[in-house]
MIFIZA-617466 format. One record per residue (C-alpha): chain; x, y, z. Coordinates in steps of 0.5 Angstrom, whole numbers, plus 500, padded with zeros to 3 digits. Layout:
R  A  X  Y  Z
...
This chain:
R  A  853  633  326
R  A  853  630  319
R  A  851  624  315
R  A  856  619  313
R  A  855  614  308
R  A  859  607  309
R  A  859  601  304
R  A  858  594  306
R  A  858  588  301
R  A  853  591  295
R  A  850  596  299
R  A  851  603  302
R  A  848  605  309
R  A  847  612  311
R  A  849  614  319
R  A  848  620  323
R  A  855  622  326
R  A  857  626  331
R  A  864  629  331
R  A  869  630  337
R  A  876  630  340
R  A  879  626  345
R  A  886  626  347
R  A  888  631  341
R  A  885  626  336
R  A  878  627  332
R  A  873  621  333
R  A  866  619  330
R  A  860  617  334
R  A  854  614  331
R  A  848  617  333
R  A  843  614  329
R  A  843  609  323
R  A  838  611  318
R  A  838  605  313
R  A  840  603  306
R  A  841  609  302
R  A  837  606  296
R  A  831  605  300
R  A  832  612  303
R  A  832  615  296
R  A  825  618  294
R  A  822  616  301
R  A  816  621  302
R  A  817  620  310
R  A  825  622  310
R  A  823  628  305
R  A  818  630  310
R  A  822  629  316
R  A  828  634  312
R  A  823  639  311
R  A  821  639  318
R  A  828  640  320
R  A  829  645  316
R  A  823  649  319
R  A  825  647  326
R  A  832  650  325
R  A  829  656  322
R  A  833  656  315
R  A  833  662  311
R  A  828  662  305
R  A  834  661  300
R  A  836  654  303
R  A  829  652  299
R  A  827  652  292
R  A  823  658  290
R  A  818  655  285
R  A  816  662  283
R  A  823  663  280
R  A  823  657  276
R  A  825  658  268
R  A  820  656  262
R  A  821  648  261
R  A  825  645  255
R  A  823  638  253
R  A  830  634  252
R  A  830  626  250
R  A  833  621  255
R  A  830  615  251
R  A  836  615  246
R  A  840  612  251
R  A  836  605  250
R  A  839  605  243
R  A  846  607  246
R  A  846  601  250
R  A  845  597  244
R  A  850  601  240
R  A  855  599  245
R  A  853  592  246
R  A  855  591  238
R  A  862  595  240
R  A  861  601  235
R  A  863  606  240
R  A  870  602  240
R  A  870  600  233
R  A  868  607  230
R  A  874  611  233
R  A  879  605  231
R  A  877  608  224
R  A  880  615  225
R  A  886  612  230
R  A  893  615  227
R  A  889  620  222
R  A  889  627  223
R  A  882  627  224
R  A  880  630  231
R  A  872  630  232
R  A  869  624  235
R  A  866  619  229
R  A  863  615  234
R  A  859  621  237
R  A  857  623  230
R  A  855  617  227
R  A  851  615  233
R  A  847  622  233
R  A  845  621  225
R  A  843  614  227
R  A  839  616  233
R  A  836  622  229
R  A  833  617  223
R  A  830  612  229
R  A  827  618  233
R  A  825  623  228
R  A  828  623  221
R  A  831  629  218
R  A  836  632  214
R  A  843  633  216
R  A  843  640  217
R  A  836  639  221
R  A  840  634  225
R  A  845  639  227
R  A  840  644  229
R  A  836  640  233
R  A  841  636  237
R  A  840  639  243
R  A  834  636  244
R  A  838  630  247
R  A  840  630  254
R  A  848  630  255
R  A  849  628  248
R  A  856  631  246
R  A  855  637  241
R  A  857  635  233
R  A  859  640  228
R  A  855  640  222
R  A  862  639  218
R  A  863  633  222
R  A  857  630  220
R  A  858  630  213
R  A  866  628  213
R  A  863  622  217
R  A  859  620  211
R  A  865  619  207
R  A  869  615  212
R  A  863  611  213
R  A  863  610  205
R  A  870  608  205
R  A  869  603  211
R  A  863  600  209
R  A  865  593  208
R  A  869  593  215
R  A  863  595  219
R  A  859  590  216
R  A  864  584  217
R  A  865  587  224
R  A  857  587  226
R  A  856  580  222
R  A  860  577  227
R  A  858  581  233
R  A  851  578  231
R  A  853  571  231
R  A  856  572  238
R  A  851  576  241
R  A  845  573  239
R  A  847  566  236
R  A  845  568  229
R  A  843  563  225
R  A  845  564  217
R  A  843  557  214
R  A  837  560  211
R  A  839  567  208
R  A  833  572  205
R  A  835  576  199
R  A  831  581  196
R  A  831  588  192
R  A  828  595  192
R  A  829  602  190
R  A  830  608  193
R  A  829  615  190
R  A  832  622  189
R  A  829  629  189
R  A  833  629  182
R  A  832  628  175
R  A  840  628  173
R  A  843  621  172
R  A  850  619  174
R  A  854  613  175
R  A  850  611  181
R  A  843  614  180
R  A  840  613  174
R  A  833  612  171
R  A  830  605  172
R  A  824  601  174
R  A  821  604  180
R  A  818  600  186
R  A  815  606  188
R  A  812  609  182
R  A  817  614  182
R  A  819  614  174
R  A  820  621  174
R  A  826  621  179
R  A  833  618  179
R  A  834  612  183
R  A  839  607  186
R  A  838  599  187
R  A  839  596  194
R  A  840  588  195
R  A  839  587  202
R  A  841  580  206
R  A  837  578  212
R  A  838  572  216
R  A  832  568  218
R  A  829  572  223
R  A  830  578  220
R  A  837  581  222
R  A  841  585  217
R  A  847  581  214
R  A  849  586  209
R  A  847  590  203
R  A  850  593  196
R  A  848  599  192
R  A  847  598  184
R  A  846  603  179
R  A  838  605  178
R  A  838  602  172
R  A  840  595  174
R  A  836  589  173
R  A  834  585  180
R  A  837  579  177
R  A  843  582  176
R  A  844  584  183
R  A  845  577  186
R  A  852  575  184
R  A  855  580  189
R  A  851  578  194
R  A  853  571  194
R  A  860  573  193
R  A  859  577  200
R  A  857  571  203
R  A  862  566  201
R  A  868  570  201
R  A  867  575  206
R  A  863  572  211
R  A  866  565  210
R  A  859  562  211
R  A  859  554  208
R  A  852  552  208
R  A  847  557  205
R  A  840  557  202
R  A  838  563  198
R  A  830  565  199
R  A  828  570  194
R  A  822  572  190
R  A  821  571  182
R  A  825  577  180
R  A  831  574  182
R  A  829  567  179
R  A  833  567  173
R  A  836  560  170
R  A  843  563  170
R  A  842  565  178
R  A  841  558  180
R  A  847  556  176
R  A  851  561  180
R  A  848  559  187
R  A  850  552  185
R  A  857  554  183
R  A  858  557  190
R  A  855  550  193
R  A  849  554  196
R  A  842  552  195
R  A  836  556  193
R  A  828  556  195
R  A  825  561  189
R  A  818  562  187
R  A  816  559  181
R  A  813  561  175
R  A  807  556  174
R  A  804  559  168
R  A  811  558  164
R  A  812  551  165
R  A  811  546  160
R  A  804  543  159
R  A  806  536  161
R  A  808  539  168
R  A  802  544  168
R  A  798  537  167
R  A  801  534  173
R  A  799  541  177
R  A  792  541  176
R  A  791  533  177
R  A  788  532  184
R  A  792  526  185
R  A  798  526  190
R  A  796  533  194
R  A  796  533  202
R  A  793  538  206
R  A  797  543  211
R  A  793  547  216
R  A  796  553  219
R  A  799  553  226
R  A  795  559  228
R  A  788  558  225
R  A  783  552  224
R  A  779  556  219
R  A  777  552  213
R  A  780  558  208
R  A  787  557  211
R  A  787  550  209
R  A  793  549  204
R  A  794  543  199
R  A  800  541  197
R  A  804  536  192
R  A  811  535  191
R  A  813  534  184
R  A  820  531  181
R  A  822  537  177
R  A  828  537  172
R  A  830  545  171
R  A  833  545  164
R  A  837  551  161
R  A  843  553  157
R  A  848  558  159
R  A  851  564  155
R  A  856  559  151
R  A  850  554  150
R  A  852  549  155
R  A  846  545  157
R  A  845  544  165
R  A  839  540  168
R  A  838  542  175
R  A  834  536  179
R  A  829  540  184
R  A  823  539  188
R  A  817  543  185
R  A  812  544  191
R  A  805  546  188
R  A  800  549  193
R  A  793  551  193
R  A  789  555  197
R  A  781  557  197
R  A  783  564  200
R  A  789  565  195
R  A  784  563  189
R  A  779  568  192
R  A  784  573  191
R  A  787  571  184
R  A  780  572  182
R  A  779  579  185
R  A  785  581  182
R  A  783  579  175
R  A  777  582  175
R  A  780  589  177
R  A  784  588  171
R  A  779  586  166
R  A  775  592  168
R  A  781  596  167
R  A  782  593  160
R  A  774  595  159
R  A  776  602  160
R  A  782  602  155
R  A  777  599  150
R  A  772  605  151
R  A  778  609  149
R  A  782  605  144
R  A  787  611  143
R  A  790  610  150
R  A  791  602  148
R  A  798  603  144
R  A  801  608  150
R  A  799  603  155
R  A  804  599  159
R  A  803  591  157
R  A  802  590  164
R  A  795  591  168
R  A  789  591  164
R  A  792  590  157
R  A  794  583  158
R  A  787  581  157
R  A  787  585  150
R  A  788  582  144
R  A  789  586  137
R  A  785  583  131
R  A  784  585  124
R  A  788  589  119
R  A  785  595  122
R  A  789  593  128
R  A  782  593  132
R  A  782  591  140
R  A  778  586  143
R  A  777  583  150
R  A  782  576  150
R  A  777  571  153
R  A  782  565  152
R  A  787  569  156
R  A  782  570  161
R  A  780  562  161
R  A  788  560  161
R  A  789  565  167
R  A  783  562  171
R  A  786  555  171
R  A  791  558  176
R  A  787  561  181
R  A  789  559  188
R  A  796  555  185
R  A  803  557  187
R  A  809  554  186
R  A  816  554  190
R  A  822  551  187
R  A  828  548  191
R  A  834  544  190
R  A  834  542  197
R  A  831  535  197
R  A  832  533  204
R  A  827  539  206
R  A  820  537  208
R  A  815  541  204
R  A  813  545  210
R  A  820  547  212
R  A  821  550  205
R  A  814  553  205
R  A  816  556  212
R  A  823  559  209
R  A  819  562  203
R  A  814  565  207
R  A  819  569  211
R  A  820  573  205
R  A  815  578  208
R  A  821  580  213
R  A  825  583  208
R  A  819  586  205
R  A  817  589  212
R  A  825  591  212
R  A  824  595  206
R  A  818  598  209
R  A  821  600  215
R  A  827  603  211
R  A  822  607  207
R  A  817  609  212
R  A  819  609  219
R  A  827  611  218
R  A  825  615  212
R  A  831  613  208
R  A  828  616  202
R  A  828  621  198
R  A  836  622  199
R  A  838  629  199
R  A  846  628  198
R  A  849  629  191
R  A  856  626  191
R  A  857  618  191
R  A  861  618  197
R  A  856  622  201
R  A  850  618  198
R  A  853  611  200
R  A  855  614  207
R  A  848  616  208
R  A  846  608  207
R  A  851  606  212
R  A  848  610  217
R  A  841  608  215
R  A  843  601  215
R  A  846  602  222
R  A  839  605  224
R  A  836  599  222
R  A  840  594  225
R  A  839  598  232
R  A  831  598  231
R  A  831  591  229
R  A  835  588  234
R  A  830  592  240
R  A  824  589  236
R  A  827  582  236
R  A  828  583  243
R  A  821  585  245
R  A  818  580  241
R  A  822  574  244
R  A  820  577  251
R  A  813  576  249
R  A  812  584  248
R  A  809  585  241
R  A  811  592  239
R  A  811  595  232
R  A  817  600  230
R  A  812  605  230
R  A  810  604  237
R  A  817  603  239
R  A  819  610  236
R  A  813  613  240
R  A  815  610  246
R  A  822  612  246
R  A  820  619  244
R  A  816  619  250
R  A  822  618  255
R  A  823  626  256
R  A  825  631  261
R  A  822  638  262
R  A  829  642  264
R  A  828  648  268
R  A  832  653  272
R  A  831  655  279
R  A  835  660  283
R  A  841  659  277
R  A  841  651  278
R  A  838  646  273
R  A  833  641  274
R  A  830  635  270
R  A  823  633  271
R  A  821  627  268
R  A  815  627  264
R  A  810  621  264
R  A  812  616  259
R  A  808  611  254
R  A  807  604  258
R  A  812  600  253
R  A  817  605  255
R  A  817  602  262
R  A  817  595  259
R  A  823  597  254
R  A  827  599  260
R  A  826  593  264
R  A  828  588  258
R  A  834  592  258
R  A  835  592  265
R  A  836  600  265
R  A  834  604  271
R  A  829  609  271
R  A  831  616  273
R  A  828  620  279
R  A  822  624  277
R  A  826  630  279
R  A  834  630  279
R  A  839  636  279
R  A  842  636  272
R  A  849  635  275
R  A  847  629  278
R  A  844  626  272
R  A  849  620  269
R  A  847  617  262
């Protein structure tokens, strides 16, 4: 007798069959239909029946597992398969091998890049540590250390091709809307004080002024999906990075209609002209304190203000008043030519922001008073901070608190301005688009904390640029999973997602010379992730040879 598995329609069925010979031919007789295979798996009744049959047949001990002979357990992660599925949805497992086709490169570029990306997602570490710890991932192909480094060079050389492929995949997979593009700039530091053509000293957004850095300009769509990025020398001014981003959108991605949303650091007069030259539009933060007196008078006039109540709260402090002012933004270019840009200046006021502005100013005034207590520090102190409320008087260069500056500053408590040349957008649409900038700030936070992009430990320009490509791929995977959860009504921070996937582990043991995987208890979020991606959970106990990734 033996067990026979047959297939009918979409299911497999298990039968107990007897074999016999008739007229010189072997025939089979079905003695018992045990049912569908998927319903028998992990069925306690079937397992008890099998053990009882072993007992009745007086099976020898070696035919059962002797747990006393089990080896010490080794913890292996299988949760990385979640990111592998998204990786394959983007077609990276096919695109990356195409980069080395027809070359003398023998190793798998796809396997090497995926290992580095997953390591950034689950436990960021150096490439050497990544190489030494790659055995923690069950069934992942082993990668040589040299191949990890060589992969960075290849990624650097093909960064633009990779960006374009991923952009169009995003458009097709997720119907990505790119009519509103978020843009901002940040800095990434190095454990070095030696500048070169890329790394240099500059204004650090992380307060690391004693280290060299690079500047990154990042483009996101309105939902926070990455479109692309560019690296600049560490001493590059924020506003000087936008032109390259505009070229990327126009020439490489062929996006016809774009509204650039950016913060004050990008809002230079010539940048606005560059945006218009590409037939794009803009929504930028405005510098109300630098406006003409006539405009400021209109800002402070109570006439014309309307009220918006936040959709997620009805508290009085969340009420925002706004006014739309027709504004002519005039400026000259390098050749002295005058430009007059017709804009809507949208001015908002909220009591919540006013309280914050007052509290911020009080802190600066306290710092100014501290400087006055030790005036020897004033000369060396930065013009920002508390020094903005100090003024120099007398022939002896004495310093006093600038009461007039404090009063001027008080006038703007609670006010905020946004400029746009999009006349057809409502005030709410403009405000909503601008408020989406928090997504790009969050993206930088994820890169710096969760993915630990910095500090960067590579020293050659190609390796540095390749490192950022890996981080971009990791960020793409992380943001894609986060948005899928969000769209399914599942709230989960990047930290919680990492914790959930890191909890999806096997305890690997060897018993009588054969390896088995025992699934450990995962976080509740891990089950939701698997259901969302339609991935089947492994059995609680499985022979290592039977596990298919």
